[in-house]
N, C-alpha and C positions, 0 to 999 in steps of 0.2 A: 653270420660272421660279418662284421662291419669293417670296411676298408675305406677310410676317408670319405664317408658318405656325406657330401656337402648339400644340406637342404635349407640352411638358414645362415644368417650372419654369425650366430653363436657357433655353428659348426665350423665356419671359416676360422674363428678364433681358437677353436679346439685343435684344429689340425694345421693351422698356419698356412692355409692354401685355399684357393678358390676353385670352383668348378671349371672356370675358363682355363686356368693353369693346368689342371689335370687333363682336360680335353686336349690341350696342346701336347702334353707329354705323351698321351696315348696316340695322337696323330703321328708324332715323330716315331714312336715305337713301332707302329704298324708300317709306316712307309720306309723306314731306314733299318729296322731291326727285326722285322718279321713277326711282330707281336700278333696274337690272334685277334680276330674281329669281334669277339665277345666282350662284354663289359669287363673292365679291369678295376674299377672303383665303385663303391656303393655298398649295399647290403645284400648278402648272399645266403641262401639256405646251405646248411652244413649238416651232414649226416655222419654218424659214427657208429660202426658196427662192433659190438663186443659179445663174445660167446664164452660161456664157462660151463664146465662139466665136472662134477665131483662124484667120486665113488668111494665107499668105505665098506670093508668086509672085516667082520670080527669072527674069528674061528677059535673056539675053545678046544685046543688039541687034547688036553686032559685036565685033570683037576689042578694041575700045577702050572700049566703053560697056556697063555693066551696070545694068539697071533692076530695082529691087526694090519691090514693093508689099506692104504689110502692113496688115491690118485686125484690130482687136481689139475685140470687143463684150462687154460685161458687163451683166447685169441682176440686181439684188439686191432681194428682197422680204422685208423684215425686219418681219414682223407682231409687234406688241407690243414692238418694239425701242426705243421711246422712253420712258424712265422720267422722271418729273417730279422737281423738286428739293425736294419735301416729304419728310419723313422716311419716312412710310409712305403709299403711293399705292394706292388701291383699283384693282382690275382694270380698271374702266372708264376710269381715267385714263391707262392706258398707250396710247401712240400708235403708229401704223404708220409705217415709214420705207421709202420706195421710191427706189431709185437706178438710173439707166440711163446708160451712157456708151458712146461709140463713138470709136475712134481710127483714122483712115485716114492712113497715112504712105507717101509715095512718095519714093524716093531714087534718084538717078542718079549713078553713080560712073564718072568718065571719066578714062582715062589719056591725057593730052595728049602726053607724051613720056616718056622714061626717067626724067626727074627731076621731072616735074610731074604731079600727080593732083588732080582737083577732085571734090568730093562735094557735090551739091545735094540738100537735103531740104525737102519741103513736107508739112506735117501739118495736118489738120483734126481738132479734138477737139470732140465734142459731149457735154455733161454736163447731165443733168436730174435734179433732186432734188425730191422731194415728201414733205412731212410731213402726216400725216392723223390724225384721231381714230381711236380703236379702233373695232372693229366694232359695239360696243354703243351708240355715239353717232351723232348725225346728222353727215353729212359736213361741214357748215358749222361744227361745233363748238359747245360750250356753255361757260359760265364754269366756273371752279374754285370749290369750296367747301373752304377750308382751316380745319380746326378745330385750334387751337393749345392747348398745355398740357392735353391730354387725360389725366386722371389715372386710374391703375389701382392697386389694392392687390394685390400679387403674392402667390403662394402662401407665400412666406417672410415675409410681413407687411410688407415694405417698400412704400412708395409710389413710383411712377415715373410720369413724364409723357412724352408724345410728341406730335407733330403728325401729323394724318391728313388725307388729301385725297380728295375725290371730284370728279367732273366732268371737263371736258376738259383735255387736255395744253396747257401754256401756249403752245407754238409749233406746234401741229398744224394750222396754216393757212399754213405757209410754202411757197413755191415758188421754185426757182432754176433758171434755164436759162442755160447759157453756151455760146457758140460761140467757139472759139479757133482762130485761123489763124496758123501759124508758118512762117517761112522761114529756113533755116539754110544757109549756104554756107561750106565749108571748102576752102582751097587748100593742098595739101601740096607743098613744094618741098624736095627732098633733094639736097644736094651730097655730096662725098666725106667731108666732116668734120661738116657740120651738117644737121639735119633741121628745117625750118621749117614752121610751121602759121600761116596767117592766116585769119581768119573774121569773119563777120557774122551776127547773130542778131536777127531782127525778129519781134515777136509782137503780135498784136492780139486782145484779149478783149472780146467784146460780150456784156454780161450783161443779163438781164431778171429782176428779183428782186422777190419779194413778201415783205417782212418780216412775221413773224407773232408775235413774242413778246409775250404779254399782251394781244393784240388781242381775245381772247375775254373778258377780264375775270376778276376773282376777288373772292370774298367771304371775309372773315376773321372767325373766331369765337374768343372767348377767355373766360377766367373773369371773372365779376363778383362779386368777394368781398363787396363791400358789400351786394349783393342776395342773397347766399347761393346764387349760381348757378354751377354748373360749366360748363366749356366745352361739354359735350354737352347740358346744359340749354339753353344759348343756341342751339346748333345746332338743337335740337328746337323751340324757340320762334321760330325764324326771326329771331334778333336778332344779326346781325353787328355788329362794332364798326368795320369798315372795308370800303370798296369801292374797288377800283382797276381801271383799264382804260386801255389805249392805244386811243383811239377813232379810227377812220378818218374823215378829213374829206372823203373822196371815195369813189365806188363802187370805183374801181380805184386803190389807193394804191401800186401797184408802181412801181419806178423802173428806168430803163434807163441804162446807162453804157458807155463805151468806154475801155479801158485800153490804152495803147501802151507796149511795152517794146522797147528797142533796145540792142544791144551790139556792140562790135567788139573783136577780140582778136588777139594775136600770141604765138607761142611758139616757142622754139628748144630743140633737144636736141643736145648735143655731148659729146664725150669730152675731159676736161681732162688726164687722165693714165691710165696703165694701170689699168683697172678702175674709174676714177672718172668718172662721168657726171653731167651737170647738165641739168635741165630748168628753164627760166626763161620767165616769161610776164608779159604785162600785158593786163588787160581793162578796158574802159571801159563802164559801163552808165548808161543814162538811162531814166526812165519818166515817163509823163504820166498823171495820174489826174484824173478829173472832180471838180469841187468845186462848192459852192453859192455863190450870190451873197451880197453883203454884206447882213446883217440890221441895218438902221440902228437899229431900236428896241433891239436887244440891245446894239449898240455904245454907244448913248447911256446905257444903264443900267449896263453892266459893263465897257465899253471892251474888249470881246472881238470880234474880227473873225471872220466866218464864210466869208471868201473866201481864207483862207490856202492856199497850195499846199504840197504835201509835197516837201521837198528830196530829190532822187533821183539826182543825178549822183554816181557813185562811181568812183574810180580804185583798181584792185585789182592790185597787183604780187604775184607768186608765184614761189617757187623751191623746187626739190627736188634734193638731192644723193643719189646712190647710189654706194656704194663696194664693189665686189666685190674683196675683198683678193686681190691677185696674179692677178686674173681667173681664179680657180680654181672659182668658183661653189659654194664651201663656206662662206664667211663673208661675209655681206652686211650692210652698214650703210646706213641711210637717215636723212637729216636734211632737214627742210623746213619751210616756213611761208608764210603769205600772208594776203591780205585778201580777204574774200568778202562780197558784198552779198546781202541777203535781199530777197525781194519782199514787198510789203504784202499781207496777207490780204485777199481781195476783200470780206470781210464789213465791213472798216473803211470801204470806199467806200460800201457799202450803208447802213451806219449813218448816215453823214454826209449822204447824199442823201435818205434817208427822214426823218430827224429835222431838218428845216429849218424847222419851224413851220407847214408847209402841208399835209403829208400825214397826220400824226397829231397828236392832242392828248391830254394826260395828264389823267385824272380820278382824284383820290385824296381821298376824303371820309370823315369820321367822323360820328358822331351829332351833330345830328339830321338830317343831309343824306343818309343812306344809304337807297337805294331798298329796298323790301321784296323779298326774294328770291322769284322765281317760276320755278323750274326747269322746271315743266311747260310754261310758255310758251316758255322758252328752247329746250327740246328740240323744240318744235313749230315755232318761228319764230325764226330767228337775229336778225332785225331787232327783236325784242322785248328784246334785251339792252340795259340802260340806257346812254345816252350822256351825259346830264346836261350839256347844253351850257353851262349857267350856271356850271359849275365847271371848265370845260376851261382848261388852261394849256399853252402850248407847251413841249415838251422839245427841247433843241437838242444835237446832236452836231456837233462841228466840229474842224478841225485847229488845233493851236497854232501860234504864230508860228515855232517852231523844230522843227516835226515833220519828221522825215526818215526815210529808209530805214534799217532796222537793218543793222548791220555785224558781221561776225565776224572776229576775228584768230585764226588757227589756226597751231599748230606741232606737229610730230611728230618722234619719233626712234625708231629700231627697230634690232634686231639679229637676224638669222636665221642659224642654224647647220645645215648639212646634214651630219649624222653619217654617213649613207650616202645612196645615191641614193633610198632609200625611207623614210628617217627624218629629219624636220626638226623643230627646236625654235626658238622665237623669243620675244622680249620686245619690247614697244613702249610708248611713252608718248605721250599726246596732251593737248594744251591747246587750249581754245577760250575766248576772251574775247568775249562778246557785248556790244555797245554800241548805243545808240540804240534799244533795244527799246521798243515802243510801250505806252502805258498811258493810260487815260482817267481824269481826275480832275474832280470837280464844282467848277466855278468859281463856282457860285451858292450855295455853302455858306459860312456865316459863317466868318470867319478864326479866331476864338478861341472856346473852349468857353464856354457859359453858366455852367457850374459844374463842379467836379471831385469825384471820389469819393475822400474821404480814406481810406476803408477798403480801397481797391483800388489802392494805389500812386499815388494822386492822378491817376488817368486822367481825361481830359476828356469831357464830355458836350455835344454841340453843339445841344441843344434846351433850352428852359427847364425847370427843376426845380420843386420845391415843388408848389403847387396846379395848376400848368400841366402837370404830368406826369400822365398817366392812371395810376390805381392798378394797372392790369394791366401797367405797365412798358413799354408799346408807345408810345414817344415819337413825336410827329408831326413828321416831317422838314420839313414845310411851314413850321413855325415857326422853322426854322433857316436860312431863305434870306436872301440879300441883296436880291434884286429879286423882289418878290412877283408881278409880272406874268409871270414865267417859272417853269417847274418846274426840273428838273435841267438844267444847262448843262455837258455833258460834253465836255471838251477833250482832244484827243489830243496827248500829249507824247512825247518820246523820252528819258525819264529812266530807263527800265528797263535793267538790266544783269545779266549772268550770267557766272560764272566756273566753268568745267568742266575737271576734270583726271581722267585715267584712266590706268591701267596694265594692260596685257594680256600674258598669257603663254599660249603655245599650243604644241601638239605635233601632228604628223601622221605616221602610220605606215601604210604599205601593207604589210601583214603576209603576204599570200599572194594571188597572182594579182591580181584586181581588188578583193579585200577590203581595206578600210582602216578606220582609226580616227582621228578627230580630237577633240581636247579643248582647250578654251580657258577661261581664268579671267580675269575682269575685276575690278579694284578701282577704284571710281569715287567722285568727290566733286563735287557740283554745288550751288552756292549762287547765289541771285539775290535781287533786291529785289521782284520780281513775276514770277509764272509765267503771266501773261496772254499768250495767243498769238493773239489775234484771234478775236472772236466778237461776240455782242450786247454793246454798249458797257456796259450795266449789269453784265455778268458780270466786268468788269475789277475793280470794287470788291467784287463779291460773292465773287470767288475769292481775295482777298488778306486774310487775317485780320490785324488790326492792334490795337495798344494802344488808340488812340483816333482819331487823324486819318488818314483813308484817303488823303490827298494826300501824306503823308510817305513818301518812298521812300528814306530815308537808311539803312535797316537792311538788311544782307545776312544771310540765313539760309538754311537748307537749302531747296532748290527742291522744288516738287511733283513734279519729274521725277527726284529723287534716288533712287538705290539704292546700296548699298555693294558688294555682291558679285554676280557673275553667273557661272554655269557653263553651258557648252554642250558637249554630247558628241554625236558622231555615229559610228555604227559600221555597216558594211555587210559582209554575208557574201560570200564568193566566189560569183559567179553559177554556177548549175547548171541545165542544160537550158533555158538562156535566161531563167531566173528570177532576179531580184535582190531581196534582202530587206535592209531597213535599219531602224535604230532611232535615234531622236533624243531626247535629254534636254535640257531647258532649264530652268534654275532661277535664281531671283533672290532676294536678301535685302537687308534694310536700306532698304526703301521707307519713306516717312514719312507721318505724319498729325499733325493738330493738335487740341488740346482747346479748345473754344469755351465762351463764357460761358452760352449758352442764352437770351440775350435781346439786344435791340438796345441794348447798353450805351452806345455812343457817340452814339446818337440820329440816325444818318445814314439814308439811304434804305434801306439793306440791312437787312432785318428779322432780325437775329440770326445771319447766316451769315458775318460777317466780324469778329466780336468775340472776341478772345482771352480765355480764362478767366483770372481771377486765382485762383491756387491758394492758398487760405487755409491758414495754418499750423495744422495740427490739434493742435499743442501750445500754441497761444496761447489763454489763457482769455477774451480779448476777442472771439474768433470765436464766433458762435452755436453752441450745443451740437449742434444738428441737423446742421450742416455738418461739424463736427469728427468726429462719429460716422459720418457718411456717407463721408467720406474714409478713415477708418480701416477701415470695412467693406470698401471696395475692396481695401485692402492685406491684409486678413485672408481674403479670399474665395479659396478654392483654385481656383475655376473662372475667376477673372479672369486676363487675360493679364499675364505678368510685365512686358511692355512698358509697359503703362499704369501699373503700380505704380512702375516706374523713372522714368517721365515725371513722375508726381505728386511723388515724393520729391525729384527733382532740382530741380523748380521751386517747391517749397514756399515760401510767403511772398512770391511775386512773380508778375508777369504771365507766363503760360505762353509758352515760346518757340514761335514759328511753326515748324511741322513738327518739333517736338521729340520726337515719338514715333517709335520705331524698330521695324519689324516683323521677324520672324524669316524664315528661308529657306523658299522654296516652289518646287516645280518640277513639270513634267509630262513624260510620255513620249508620243512619237508613233511609230507604226510604219508602214512602207510596203513593199508588194510590187508588182513589175511583171514583165511578160513581153513580150518583143518577138517578133512572129511575122512572118517574111518571107513575102511572097506570090509575087512574081515580079520579077526584076531588082532595081531600087532601091525597089520598093514594099514597105511593111511596115505592120503594125498593132501598136501598143503598148497593152496593157491594164494598168491600174494600180489599186491600192486603197490608200487611206490611212485610218488610224484615228487621229484626233487626241485627245489625252488618253486614252490606252489604259487607264490605271489606272481611270479613271472608267467606261470601258466594261465593265471586269470587276466593279466594285463602285461603286455611286453614292456611297458614303461616301469613296472614295479620289479623289485628283486634285483636291481642293478647296482653295482658297486660304483659309487661316485667318489672315488679316491684319486688323488694325484699320484703319478709315478715320476721317477727320475726323469728330468728334462733339462734342456738348455735354456738358460735365462737370456742369453744373447745369441746373435749371429754375427759373423765377421763381415766387415765392409758395409758400405752404404750404397744402395742401388741408385742409378740415375733417376731423377725425378724433377719435374717442374723446370726443365731446361738446365738443371745442374748435372754435371758429369758424375759418373760413379766414382766413389772413393775406395781405393784398394783396401784389402783386409789387413795389410800390415804396412805401417809407416816406417820405411827404411831409415829415414832421417832421425826420427825420434826413438827408433828401436822399440816400438810398442804396437800392440794390436789395436785395430779400429773396430769398435763394437756398435751394435744397435740392439735395443731390447727386442726380443723375438718371441715373447709369450704374453698372452693376455691373462694367464692364470686360470683358465676355464677348464673344468673337469671334463674328461672324456669318459662317459659311462662304460663300465666293463663288467666282467663276471661271467659265470656260466649260465646259459639259458636253461629253461626248465627241461627236465628229462623224465620220461615215463618208463618205468621198468616193470615188466610182468614176470613173475616167478612161479615155477612149479616144482614141488619137491615130493618125492616118493620115499617113504620110509617103511621098513619092515623088520 
């Protein structure tokens, strides 16, 4: 695990920080905040424990009934697996992730007569997830300390800034336990011409959930240019500019809920002509989700109801044609399409039950109401973390009046050609149109901006400017509310949509005995207006970079899930002496990233993580010289990614396109070897070994992903240098932000290191 491991000038540009700055941060953390004396930045060994057990029992009760019982158990212990959302997180801020689940499935297949078969399945699924602080912190967790705009002068003389965090992970107190009971019954009725399937699917999910995001609280530190103080000076002097916390209003703020899902369906398969088959079906789904009662105070203030139900009844017709030309099994065409309902992510239900104004209250204060940080006390006693009852306001999560289950409209077409009985080639096209995707928007945010930034394409700012804007540029979202007795009022709507198109070409060749080669290529295009897929409600706006208004979902752009090209290759050697050896290559290119402004440009709740950068024209003399030179320096830097150079050039003089950056191709090799040993009769043991990311196993510099991620193009304000005083982040006279270029465009290698897996399977 690499945490800002600064070993060279290139590393300084990757992380926008120097070793000297990190050392000072750690020194302050140890002397003023109780940080551990072990290293906090560098390269660390990271181990992950995963166990799995599988059992299957087949019991032929009689000649008509077969009972199958399967149990699958997994236990995953991912120490240091939770990285927080600050740019650089100290070692102590990494949390632990523990997951345990068990699936018990019993199925009874009964042959009633020669034409009728029934299959009954009953499953119980138990899932338990626990997030916990890292081993250096108390189990109850402590607040975060986030130091923003930390400036460093790099070896090349350039100034760069970043945000650095210490303290507890923001959701390292979450607990989720789910018990799912599912009953599925399928009746198969076959005539001479038609195969029918009729079925019912009933599922109950009982959840017990403890929401944890920001419950531990966080302190923010930033530059005070007027006082001549850097962000680290403020950190050292225990002078945060902001304190935020979701404060529990009861000892146990967990919520319980029961979700019911029910579906009935029917399907037929028949032959229409020689070689032409059709499968057609219809499925009806309905779900019942728990909801909160009406909050009359909120309704009186904003005319928003908290008792809306999610519309979940969906009719889903589907059809698939298969044409085997002349029934020769050499040329096969397929064409199909249908409607498919999606289930609501359970986190949505948890959000709405938890944020009802009774379980948690939001505290977000600025000077002079900020409590003095006392991390020694927080480490010793969780109850000493400030609650500030006099500043608590309720945050509400609720369903919109037209919230409904997401729907996908799918279509596919394909052609497969069998050149020989061992060589097959194929092409296929797929379309998915997602509609009614969910998204949270803040209904307590003022409708119109207080002012606009003329030098940034006239983008809006939803908090007051002038003397009401702090000189550090961190606007106070509380000043942009409609109803001051409430905090955020996040309403779930169904305005999200996604358009996905892909083309796949593949070949499969069994070249000798059981040795074979498969190769596939995918060309892909995915655009959406939000990539939010269910999580903490705050993350809906956090994850969608916007020009100004985070409620505006009218723009379609490349999705967070976009990739352009994908190649998958698998080859296996002919088995010898019972040994099988295979190699797999998987590569992907054209993933996307976004350039951000580096500040809370629109003044909403999200502190600088959803604001698209305005790419200033480096040839415009009206643009400040430091910005023009900074942008040109990226273009002239031989170590900078060509991707970011193209992104800047294409968007010059306008708001950067969301996900407008395109990454190059990257792939990994996996190898596998296995041997089957027969013992007696049908009893056998299979021993296997896998090495994932084999290139990285051979050399730690290989098998690394050298792609760029979403990052800030700028930082706010200009640090003091060469006898010149620091320039504040916001110019109150001009009503505009003061920027400096804050990236060199250098890739930070990432990806999963090699893993070795040993397997043992006993069959009888």
